[in-house]
C-alpha positions in Angstrom: 5.4 -92.6 15.2 9.0 -93.4 14.2 10.5 -91.7 11.2 11.2 -93.8 8.1 15.0 -93.7 8.9 14.7 -94.9 12.4 16.0 -98.3 13.4 13.6 -100.7 15.0 14.1 -103.4 17.6 13.3 -107.1 17.0 10.2 -106.7 19.2 8.9 -103.7 17.1 9.5 -105.5 13.8 7.9 -108.7 15.2 4.8 -106.8 16.2 4.7 -104.9 12.9 5.0 -108.0 10.7 3.0 -110.2 13.0 5.6 -112.9 13.3 7.5 -114.2 16.4 11.0 -112.8 17.1 12.4 -116.4 16.7 11.1 -116.4 13.2 13.0 -113.2 12.4 16.1 -114.7 13.9 15.6 -117.8 11.8 15.1 -115.8 8.6 18.5 -114.1 9.3 20.1 -117.5 9.0 18.3 -118.4 5.8 18.4 -115.1 3.9 21.8 -113.4 3.6 20.2 -110.2 2.6 18.8 -109.7 6.1 21.5 -108.0 8.0 20.3 -106.1 11.1 22.7 -103.9 13.0 23.8 -105.7 16.1 24.9 -103.7 19.2 25.6 -105.2 22.5 23.6 -108.4 21.6 20.6 -106.5 20.4 19.3 -106.3 16.8 18.3 -103.1 15.2 16.5 -103.3 11.8 16.7 -100.5 9.2 13.7 -99.5 7.0 15.2 -101.6 4.2 15.5 -104.6 6.5 11.8 -104.3 7.5 10.7 -104.0 3.9 12.7 -107.0 2.9 11.4 -109.0 5.9 7.8 -108.1 4.9 8.5 -109.3 1.4 9.9 -112.6 2.8 6.9 -113.0 5.0 4.5 -112.4 2.1 6.4 -114.8 -0.2 6.3 -117.5 2.5 2.8 -117.0 4.0 0.8 -115.5 1.1 2.4 -117.0 -2.0 3.3 -120.2 -0.2 6.8 -120.4 -1.5 9.4 -122.6 0.2 12.5 -121.2 1.8 14.5 -122.2 -1.3 11.9 -120.6 -3.5 12.1 -117.3 -1.6 15.9 -117.5 -1.8 15.8 -117.9 -5.6 13.2 -115.1 -5.9 15.4 -112.7 -3.8 18.4 -113.6 -5.9 16.6 -112.4 -9.0 17.6 -108.8 -10.0 14.0 -108.1 -10.9 12.8 -108.8 -7.3 15.6 -106.8 -5.8 14.6 -103.8 -7.9 11.0 -104.1 -6.9 11.9 -104.1 -3.2 13.4 -100.6 -3.6 9.9 -99.3 -4.6 8.1 -100.9 -1.7 7.2 -99.0 1.4 7.2 -99.9 5.1 4.4 -102.1 6.0 1.7 -100.6 8.2 0.8 -101.9 11.6 -2.5 -103.7 11.7 -4.0 -100.9 13.8 -3.0 -98.4 11.2 -4.6 -100.4 8.4 -7.8 -100.8 10.5 -7.9 -97.0 11.2 -7.4 -96.2 7.5 -10.2 -98.6 6.6 -12.6 -97.0 9.2 -11.6 -93.5 7.8 -12.5 -94.7 4.3 -15.9 -96.0 5.4 -16.6 -92.8 7.3 -15.9 -90.8 4.1 -18.1 -93.0 2.0 -21.0 -92.7 4.5 -20.5 -88.9 4.5 -21.1 -88.9 0.8 -24.5 -90.6 1.2 -25.7 -88.2 3.9 
């Protein structure tokens, strides 16, 4: 598992956030806050970038905001401050394993 400070490729971020790489590239054009490091034509995302992208994804797909709505929300000082307290999203497999572990603990209590 990568450390929290490691940079991630667009493929890794795409898998982690469950969105296509083209969506990430589009979001870069729409949200000035998303600034991956670019070296030799490849994108490398910092932890802060991934947290921001996860926030954008949630605002678009879970809260059903428009691109303009997300842009306004991200321009708000309150929203920017809340991002600094968010953690890296977990991969779907990690969430599944954590849920199984919780169920296992609950079953152990009953036995």
